[in-house]
N, C-alpha and C positions, 0 to 999 in steps of 0.2 A: 583661828586654827594656824593661822601662818606665825603666828608669835610664837606657840610652842614649838612648832618647827626651830623656828629661828635661834628659841633659848637651847634644844634640844643640840641642834650645831655647835652653839658656844660653849654647850657643857659639855659636849665630847671633845671639842679641841682642849680644853682645860686638862681634862680626863686623860688626853693624850698625851698632853706637855710633863704633866704630874707623872706619869707611866713610864717617859722613857726618862725622867729624872730617877726614878726608881729603879730602873734600870743600871743607871749608870753607879748609883749608890750600892747596890746588890753586888757589880761587879767589883766593886772597889772591898766592898766588904768580904767579900768572898777571897780575894786577893792578899789581904794582909791580915785577916783575923781567922778565917777556916782553913784556907791550903795549907797555912804551916803546921797543921796539926792533923792533916787528912793525908793530902796527898803532895805537897810539895812541888808541885809542877815537877815532876822527874820526869814523866812522859815528856813532858814540852823542852825541858833542858836536854834530854836526853837527844830529841831530834837537831837542836842546835849544836851541840856537838855531834852531829852526824854529819850535818852539812859541813861543819868546819872540817871534820875528816875529806869529806867530798872534796873541800876547796883546796887541800894538798895531797891527796893520794890520788882522784878521781874515781874513785868506788865507795859509794857510801854503804856497801854492805860488808865492807873488811875494816876492822875486826868485828867479828860479827859474837860479840860478848853479851852481858846483862841490859844493856841499853843499845840493844843490834836497833837497824832499822828493819822493821817486819813488813812495810808496805811496797805495793808497787815500783815502779821508778817513776811512774806518774805521778804520786803523791809529793816528789818532789820539788816539782812546781808549786802546791800548796804551802808547804813549809818554808821555801826560798824567802819570802818577803820578811821572815822573823831577823833575817841576816842584816838587815837595813835599821833596825832597831837596836838599842842600847840594850844588851842583856837584863841591866836592873829594870826596863819597862817591857819584856817582854809577857813576863806573866799577866800585866794587868791589863794589856792590847789587848794580847789573847783572850781573856775571859770576858773581855767586853764584845770583841766580835762576836766568841761563842754563843753566849747570852744572846746579842743580837741575832744570830741563826738560828736560836730557840724561839724569838719573837717571830720572826719570821716564818717558822713554822705553824706556831699555833695560828697566825693571823692568814697562811692558806687554806689551815682547817676550816676558819671561820668566817672567811669570803667564801669558800665552794659552798657550806652549809645554810651560810645565812642570807649572803647576798648582801651585808650591811653595807654603808658609806665604808671607804678606806680609811675614816680616820675613827669611825667607831669599833671598826675591827681592829686596828693598830692600839687603841686605848685599850680593849677586852686583853688583846694578847701581849702586852706588856705586863698588866697585871696577872694574868694567868701564869708568864715564865717567870717574875717575881716568886709567887705561890710556889712553881713548882720547885726552885732551888731550895725553898724551905721545907717543902712537904716530903721531896722524894729523893732519898739516899743516891740513887743512880744520877739523877741529874747534877746533884752537889758533887759526887765524885767523879763527874765526865768533865766538871769545870776545874776543880782541885788539881786532878791529875795532867791537866794539859791535852785533853782527848782531841780527837775530830768528830766524836758523835755528833753535835748537832749539825755541823756544815755536811756531813753527809746527810743527816736527813734531811734537812734545809734543801739539799737541791734535788732530793728524791719524792717530798713532798708537793713542791711547785712544780715538776714535772709531772705528777699523777694527777694531782688534783685542780690546778689553775691552767695549766700551758695546754693548748689546742692547735690544731693545725699543723702546717708542715715543719716548725720547730719543734715538737713535743719528741722528745727522746734525746734532746742533746744534753741537758743537764743529767739524767741516770748516767749517760756514756763518759762523763766528766767523773762522777762519783765513782763508777765502775774503776777509771783509770787511779783513781786517787785510793782505793779498797776494794777487793774484788769480790766480797759479797755482794752488794749492790747489784751484780751481774745477774741475779735472780730478776730483777724487774725487765732486764731485754728479754727473758723467758717468758715472763707475761705479756711482754708485748706480742710475743709471737703466740702466743695461747689464744689472746684477743683478735687476733688479724688483724693487729696493727702495724703494718709491714713499715709503712714509712718512717714509724716511731723507732722499730728495731732497728732497722738501720743507719737511721740519725743514732741512735746510742751505740752502734756498734762502730762506725766509723770515727766518734767522737774519742771513744775509749783508743782504739786504733792509733788517730792522729795525735792524740795528749801524748800517749805512749812513743809514737814517731818522734816529735818535739823533745822530748826527754833522752831520745837514743841520739838526739842531732846535738845536743849540747852537754851529755855525759854519757857516750857510748861505751865506756867501762863498766859501769853502773848496771843499765841493761843488759849489755852483754852476760855479766856475771848473774842476772836476775833470772834470766831465760836458763840459760845454761846450768847454773847450778839447785837456783831453787824450784823454777817451774817445772823444767823439763828433767831436771837431776833428782829429782823426788825431795825437794828441801819442804816445798808445802804439803805435801803428801806426808810426809812425814810429821806435822801435825795430828793426823789419824791413829800413827801408830803407838797404841799404848797407854793411852789416854794421859793425864797430868796429875789427878788425885786433886788438884787445888779444890780448896773448900770453899772459894768464892765464884767457880766458877759455875752456872747453870747451865750449864751444855748436858746433854741426854747423856751423852758419851761418858761424860765425868759420872755424872749421879751414877752409870752401873759399874763404874771402875772403885766407885767409893764405897767405904761400908754402909750397910753391912753385906752388899751384894761382894763386892771386890770381884768382879768377871773382868780379867784382864782382856781389854777388846782387841782383836789384830786390826790389822790395817783394811782389811776386807770387811769385818764387822764393822766396823767404825764408817766406812765409808757407805755401807749400806742401812746403818741407823741414818746418817746424812740425808740420804737420797730419798729413805720413806719418808722422814720428816719435811722435806721440803715437797717432794709430789703431793701429798696430802695436804700441804698447805697453800700448793698452787692450786689445786683443784677447789679447795673451799676459797681461795681467794677468787677466782674465777666465777664461781657460781655467786658471790656477792657483788661483784661488779656486775654482773648480768640481771641482777635486780636493781640495778642502780644503787648500790651502795660503796662507794668508790671510796672513802676514807676507811670503812671498816675492811673492805678489803686489802687496802694497802697496808693496813697495821696487822692483819693476819699475816700477809707476804712476810712484812718484817720479821713478826714472830717464828714463824718457820724459819728464814734464812738464819737467825741469832739460837735458836735452840737446838737446831739441827748442827749447829758448828763445833769443830774438836774442841772449843774452849770459849766460853761466853762470859766475861765478867760481870760484874754490876751495871757498870756504866755504859754496855750495851743495849741497857733498854733506858734508853735516855728518853724514847717515846713513851714514857710512863704518861706524861699530860694530856697526851691525846685519846688516851682511854676515857677521856670525860669527855669526852664529844660523841663518842659511839651513841651515847643515849639520843641527843640531839637528831643523830642522821636515822637512826632504825625506830626510836619510840622506847618508853620504859618497858612495854609489853613483850618485848622481844628478848628472846632468853640470852642471846649475845649481848644486848644494852647489860642486862644485870649483872653478865659475869665478867664484862670489862670492867665496869666500876669496882667490882668486888676487886678484882686483881690489880686494879689501882690501889686499893686500900691495903692490899698485901706489900705491894710495893714502899707503901710512907713508910711501913717499918725498919728501921736501921738495923737489919740482919746481920749485917757483919761484926756488930760488938759482940754476938752470941756465938759466933764458927769457933771459936778456939775450943780444942777439945780439951776434956778435962776429967780425970780419973773421979770415978762418981759412980751414983746411983744408974738403974734405969732412967730415972725422971731426967737425970744429966745427960743420958746419950740420946734419948728423945728428942731434948728441945734443943742440943746441937746437931740433930740429925733435921728436923724442920728448920732451924735458923738456915743451913747449909742449903736445900730443895725446897725453900718456900717461893721464891720468886719464878724457879722453874716449874713448880704446880701449877702457880698462879696463868703464866703465859701457857701450859700444857692446856690448860681448861679452856682459854680461849680458843685455843686450836681444835680441840675435842669438840666444843659446842658447835662455832663454824662447822665442821667437817661432818656432826650431824644432820646442821641444817642443808648439806651440800646432799646428803642421802635422800633426806625429806623431798628435797626439790627434785632430785631424780625420779624417786619413787612415784609422784606425783604429778612429774611432767611440767614441773611449774616453771615454766621460760617468762621469768618477769620482763622486765622492764616495760613500766608505763612510762608514758611523758613524764619527768619529773619538772616540777615547778618550783624554782626558787624567789619566792618573791623578794620586791627590794621594801624595806619596812622603815616605817617614821619609829625610831627608837624612842617612845614615850613610857609612862609606866604602864597605861593599859596595855599597850603592846609586850610589855614585859609578861605581865599575866595572860597574854593569849598564848606568847611564846612558850611560859610553862607551862600552862594547859596542854600546848601540843606534843610537849615531851610526854607527857600520860599518854595523852590519846593515837600515839600513832607516827610521831617521829616529823621528819623534815616533811614526807609528803602530806601531814595534815596541816601543815602551815597554810596550802593554797586554799583553804574552808575559806567560807566566806566571811569578809570582816572590812570595818569601814576604814581600818589601819593599814589595808594593803595598797600599794601603789604600785603601778608600773611591771607587774607580771612578767618575767624574762622565761622563755623555754629552753631547755637543754636537751640534747639526744643523747640519751644514754642507754645503750650504743645507739648510733647512728641508723642502724637501718630499722630497727625496732620502731623508734621514733618519727623515723619518716612515715613507717606505716600509718601511727598512730594519726598524725598529721593529717595524712591523706584522708583519713577517713571521716575527720573534724570537717575537713574542708567540704565535705558534700554536701551539698543543699538539700531542699526539702524534697525537688524532685527526683534527687538520686545521682543528679551529675556531678559529677567531679572536677570541681573548680581549684583553681592553684591557691593554694596557702597565702595569707598575711607576712 
């Protein structure tokens, strides 16, 4: 048996090495072959121009034109290092780090679900990231435009899935300082009564913004006086955009055939309704021990409810394929997540241009403009239904979740596939000769402690200390 384990480790190391090379090769291909025809790194080069304006004027938000800086002032710290690189190398370096961030996100999901070795988790994450670029247009667009989606997703995934203890919340705070929308996870911490995580996130966001104020006071003052408190951010909810590529629920109502011109009040109401429903569903999933699915539902709610949601906002599409591993194929949310991932494989942007023609042309244009929105809403609706069902039957789930460390050999792969079909991650704790070193993790802590105390009782009913 030892030689099988040793061979498996060598094979995992080789697979990881080849996977890392594949990530590098994919980054080069996207930079030189794909991006010139898709996004041309216009957003990234626009940020580079913004930074140069900041150096000369001290205010990154002026002039506020087509390639204006639309991020909070803390995001300047994220973009500032690209000034240290030659302009010709900026797209390639940014793409490499962006794809590496996606690898890190998938790694966090795999490590959380399967508790495999770092080598195996990283190897699988590399190849999943490469396939995500090939399969999911939102991922390809994020890379080709030079967006920040994978960086923000990595910060949220690490903080939600892997980080525990006193440091939890710091990465969410950084993400909130770089982009306002991840602040929804601070609310999630509060709903879960994870007070320290919420405080860490808030303090980190404030400290990052404070550092930006020390370095660039004019920019920070302008952002708070004109954009945040002056109504600039709220103006995004006013009137909609009608953008064909936006998967926002607000824009869906504003486009044909509805053409309902939303007021600021109506748009904000839609946003709050979607976010509240999503947060409640995410909280229920978390209480049931499905933390990855809970994170995905919260991400979907924050994106769909936003006043505008470009395709690259759905850069988390590859994580949808991990939901059946966590919940099991029998669960409706697992099947919905896989169906939504299949919808996101289609390059819908190719069919969104309006063209005069028959009802058939109008129909496929309508479907192409809203397919991603419908896929995301289906996940949100199924998760909400599960929330209502849990409340109706008083399902306060959370058993002690066991994530065993497996020796990744061919029989274990077969066992793993059977586990997906029969109940997901929790079924992996069933008796098998391949399971080694089971580790127990409390999710949430109070419920798990009660279960551990019950299991620690001896036959005489005397409570003993758990090992």
